[in-house]
N, C-alpha and C positions, 0 to 999 in steps of 0.2 A: 240357545237357552233363553227362556222368557225373562225379561227384565222386571224385577219386582224388588221389594225391600230385602228379601233373602239374598238375591244376587248382589245387591248393593252392599250389604253387610260383608259378603265374601270378598267383594272387590276392595273395600276399605281395609279389611284384614290382610289381604294379600299385599297391599301397598304399605303396610305398617302404619296405617292411619286409624286403627281402632283399638280402644282399651276395653277389655272385659272386666267388669266389676262384680265379683262374686260375693262380696260382703253384703249383709242386709242393709238396705237403704230405705228410708221413709220418704215417699214422694211428697208428703205434706210439709216436712220440716227439713229435709236434707238434700233432696235431689236438685232443687233449684240452685243451691250454692255450688254443688259439684259441676252442674252444667255450665254455670256462669264462669267458672274458672277454666273450663276446657276450651280454649280458643284454637288449639292446634290439632286435637284428636277427637274423633267420635267416641261416644261412650255407650256401651251395651250393658245395662243393668240386668243381672241374671238372678237376683235374689230379692224379689219384691213381694209385698203382701198379696195373699190369695193366689200365690204361685205364678204371678205374672213376670214377664221380662219386658224391657223397654229400651228403645234406641233413641238417643238424643245427640244433638250437635253433629248431625250428619246430613248436610255438610256443615262443618264448623267454620269454614272460610272459603274464599274463592278458589283456592288450590283444590279443595275437596270437590267443589262443584265442577271444576274443569276436568277432574278425574272421571266424573260421571259421563262426560262427553268425549273422553279420550283426547283431551286437549291440555295445554299448559295455561297457567294463570294469564299470561299476556296474549294468548291466542283464542281464549274461550269466547269472548264477546263477539269478535268477527265471525266465529264459527256458528254461534247461535243466531246471529243476524242473518247468515246465509240460509239457515233452515227456516227462518220466519216466513219466507216467501212460499214455502210448501205447505200443503194441507194433505194429510193422509187420513181418510175416513176410518172410523173405528169398525171393529168386527164384533158382532154380537154372538155370544156362545150360549149354549143351553145350560151350562153349569160351570162352576169354577171353585177353587179352593175356599173362597170367602163364603161359600154356601155350606161348608162342612158342618157348622153348628147353627141351628135356627132357634131363636128365642122370642116368644111373644111377650106382650106386656105382663108384668108380674114375674117373668122368668129371668129378667136381666135387671141390673141395678148399676146405674152410672157411678154411684158413689163407691162401688167396689173396684172400679177401674183404677189403675195406677196413675191417675191424673195428678200432675205435680203443681205445687204453688211456686210461681216463678220469683216473686219479689216480696219485700217486707210489707208493702201497702196493698197487695192484691186482695180483693174482696173474698177470694176463695180459690179453689182449684179451677183452672180454665183449660179446656182442650184448645190448644193453639194449632194443632196439626190436622184438624178436620177440614176436609175440602167439601164444600157444599154444592150439591147439584140441584138445579131448579130449571123450570121451563117458562118461557113466555107463553101465557095462556092463549094469546091470539095466534101466534105463528107456530108454536111448538118448538121453537129454537131452544137449544140446551145451553146452559151456562154452568161453569165450574169456577169457584172462587174461594179465597181464604176468608174465614170469619171466626172470630174468637167466640168460644162457647163456654160461658161460666156455668158450672154445675150447680143446679138449684134443687135437685132431688133425684130420686131413683129413675125417673123418666122425664126429666125436664131440665132445660138449660136456658140461659139467656143467649142472645145473639146480637152482635153489633153488625148492623147492615150499613156499610158505608154507602153514601149516595152515588151508586154506580149501577152496574147491570142487575145484580141480584135485587137491589132495592127497587129498581124500575119494575122488575117482574112482580115483586111483592105488592107494590102500589096498585098494579092491575088487578091482583086478586083482592086486595083490600077494597077497591072501588066496587067490586062485585059482592063484597061482604062474604068472601070465601077464604078458607084457610089455604095457604100455599103448600103443596106437597114438596118435601125436600128429602134428599138422601145425603148422608155425610159419610164419606169414607176416610179411614184413618190408617196410614201406613202404606207406602208404596215407593217405587223408584223415584228419585229426585226429578225426573223428567215431568212427572205428573204435577208436582208442586210448582216447578218453574212454569209449566203451562198455565196453571191456575193463577199465577202471579203476572202473567202476560196480559197487558191491556190491549185488546184488539177491538175492532168495531163491534157494536152491539149486534148480537145475533150470530157471531162467529162461535163455533163449537170448540171449546178448549180441548176436548178430546182429540180433535183433528190436529191441533197444535202439539199436543203430547205425542201423537203419532209421528209428526215431523221431527220432534226432538229425539224420539226413540229410534227413528229409522224403520219403523214397522207399525202396523195398526195397533191402536189401543184395544185391548181385549175386554169386552164388557159383558155383563149379565143383567137380566131384568131384576128389578127389586120385587119383593114379595107382596108389599101392601101399597105401594105408590107406583104411578106410571113413570118411572125413571130408570135409567141404567147406571151401573157403577162398575168399576174395574173388577174383573174376575179374580185377579190375584191380590186384591187389597187384603189387609189384615183384618179389619173390622168395618162393618157398615151399620149405621144407625138410620132407621127410616122414621119419618115423622111429618109434622105440619107446623107451620108458623101461623097462628090464628090472627085474624084481622083485628086491628084497633087495640090489641092488648099490649100494654107497656108495663115493665117493672124495672126497679132499680137494678143497674148492671154496672160493674166496675167498682173501683179503679182496677187497672191491670197494667202489668209491665209491658209497655208497647215498644215498637221497633225503633223509635227515635230516642229511647232511654228515659222516658218519662212515664208517669202513672196516669195523669189526669185526663188525657184526651179520649173522647168518645164516651166517657162515663155519663150516666144519667138514666132517663126512662127509655129503655130499649125494648124491642120485641123479645118474645120467648119462642122456644121450640118445644113442642110436646111430642114425645117419641112413643111409638107403638110396637117397634120390632127391631131386633138386632140379628145380624148374621155375622159370622166370623170364622176364621180358620180354627181348627181343633186346637192347635198350639200357638194361637195368635200372639204376636209380639206387638205391644202397644208402642205407638210413636209419640214421644213427647217433644215439644218444640219450645226452646227457650228464646224469648224475645229480648230485645235490647239492641243498641247500635253495634254493628259488627258481630252480631250473634246469628244463629241459624235463620231465624225469621227474616232478618235483614238481608242475608245472602240470597235467599229465595227471591226477594223482590228486586235487589239491585242488579242482578244479571239480566233478566228479561227486559228491565227498564233500560239498561245500558245498551243492550242489543237492539231494541226497538228504536232508540234514538240514533244509534250508529247507522241503522238501515235508512232512517229518514235523512241523515246528514250526508250520506255518501253521494247523493245526487244534487245537493244544493249548489246552485251556480254552475251546473254542467259537470259536476264531478270534482270535488276538492281532493287535495292530497291528504286524506284522512287516515290516521293510523290506528286509533283506538278511542274508546269511550268507557268511562267507569263512574258509576254513582259513588259518592263519597260517604263517609260515616254519617248515619242519620238519614240518608237517602233524600234529603231536600236540596242537595247540591250535586252537580255533575261536572266532571272534568273531560275536556275534549283534547285529544292529542292530534296535532296536525302540523303540516308545513304550509304556511300561507303562500299562495301564489301571487297575492297582491295585497297592498295595504288595505285594511278594512275588511278583508274576507273573513277573518276570525269572528268579527261581530256578526256577520251574516249567519254563520253557523251557530253561534250562541243564541241568536234570536230564534232560530228553528228549534234548538234544543229546549228552550224555555216554553215553547208552544207546541209540544209534541202530544202524543196520545196520553201521556202521563201528567197528572196534576202535581206530582211531588216537587220537581225541581223549581226552586226560587232563585238559586244562584248557579251560574254556569261559568266555568273558567276554561280558557283556551291556553294551551302550552305547546311548545315545540317538541319534536321527537327526542331531543336530548334530555327531556324531563320525564322521570319515572312516575307515571300517574298512580302507581300502586304504593308510592311512598309519600305520605303526607308532608314530610319534611321537605321533599323536593318541590312539592306544589307551593308550600309557603315560601321557599327560597325564590321560586320563579315570580311569585307575586311581589316579594320584597325587592327584587333586583331588576325586574323587567316591566314594571307597571308605573306609568305616570298617571296618578289618580284622575287629574282633570281631563285627560284624554282617553284613558283606557278603561275607565269604570263608568258604566251607564246604569241608572236606576229607572225602572219603568213603574210608575205609580198606579195604584187603583186596579190591581189585577185579582182574578179569582185564583185562590191558592188551595192547597190540600187542607181538608177539614181537620186533620190530626196534627197540624203544625201549631203547637202551643204558643209560639212567639208572636202570632198574628191575632188580631181582633176576631172574636167568634161572633157569628150572626146566627140566630136560631139556636137549636139544640139537637143533640143526637135523637134519632127516632122521629124527627119531623122533616117535612119537605124543605124547610128553609135552611137547614144546617149547612154552614159553609164558613170559610175564612176569607176575609177580604184584606189584601195586603199589597205587596209590591214584589218586584223581581229585579235581580241585578246580574249584569254580565261583566266579566273581568277579562280583558284581552291581555294575557301575559305572554303573548308570542313576541318574537323578535322580527326585525325587518325581513321581507321575503328574499329568497335566493337571488331574485332578479336584481336586487340592490345589494350586490356583494360587498361593497365597501362598508355600508351601514351594518350589515349583518355580521361582518368580521369583528366588530367591536364587542359582540356578545359571545365570542368563542370561549368555551369553558376551559379553565386550566386543566392540564393533564400532567402527570408525572413524566419525567424525561424518558423513563423506560417502563411503560405501564405493564409489560409482560412479567416483570418481577413480582414475586409474592413474598411478603415478609415471613410467612410461615416456613418457607424454604431455608431461611437464614436463622430463624430463632431456635433457641434451645428447646428440647423436647418438652420440658416442664411448662414452657410458656405457650405451647400450641393452643390449648383450650381458650386462653385469653385472646390470642391473635385471631383465632377463628371467629370468636364472638365480636371482635371489632371490625373484621373485614367488611361486613355489609355496610358499615358506616362510611367506609372510604371507597368501596366499589359497589355502591347500592344500586345504581341505575342498571336495569337489565340491558339497556342498549350499550353499556360500557363493558359488559362482560365478554 
């Protein structure tokens, strides 16, 4: 069966991870609040204005994302890292479901889509789930990436072009004083979103990465009015151009790090001339914020890319896992050091990877659950000698959306960046080769860890016992 958003909805529902909402919901005033509350389940809104349905918070967490890969939370990053080395070229078809309805300019209206307002200070409804396809005008190389799209009219939106690959393509068109053709597809299997969030070398086709994630070629169709291809099984496609030199006020918007202000200012616009969609298209809404869907889509490929980089540092360390932390400006590395100082070597590599996001990298041993923030804080509090185990690297280039750092330039300009610093924290214990020193950090364990309190508690107390159990048996490595 072809993997698309329909198969993903069915998979979530079969796993008990989907809630259907049949009551009327207003995307502009209600949907954002409901999505923001749903950290454990995906939501399918079935009663929206103009007859629309919409899927959100899918994935709502790393557990959901792991489900899309047939993995568990603790195995999904190494599994994605293993697929990063592969490239499966896409397959171009003559037709597909996304071509069932074709609408020219004047026949579609972006303001009639169920685009939600995510946060209180948002400047308006923003499409956060649109994946933008563009080409390098010199080489023809294709790029697919995330860009927020603030609705500005029936056939116009703003667009935040972060200074990376799509921005590089746009500058080439702007130097020629030509509009850049773009196609934006909305709604598909998570593999496409994770591929778009994967930072690879400039010129690498993210549809090939999507194929590797899917385990089969991405199925594409040609657009109607621009020389680009889009997924045949997408829900909606918008075709348009980004004109050169045009800037308009854009933002603020609820962003992935849980703040509004970053990226706002004079940004480019997109003018649309065509829409294709499925006959019964389901709109995809994406709620941003730390540990929300937008964050999940970015933290997994980031973690996997860094995992793949670290696994060969120093001839192959004893590396267990990697996970981006809430806000995705920090990364945790789970390892068993072979020698004193090896953790710092890995952390340096983690801070200088393909990704600009990480400014803090923390190394911990295998007995620390990197999916549990309390465990990470415990390791820092009990295993770190600050003068020896914390290193600050000054005057570094950092992610332009990090509000804690000084901003240089402004969005929409070539100078836009943040100049700051980076920090590594070695919270590992002595290596196994120094058994005596390592033994001092052996964690306490109950005398009989196989016993479970719920087997001894009264029936009425079981719900309380079950809710407390993760606090005492939280580490996945202790289960």
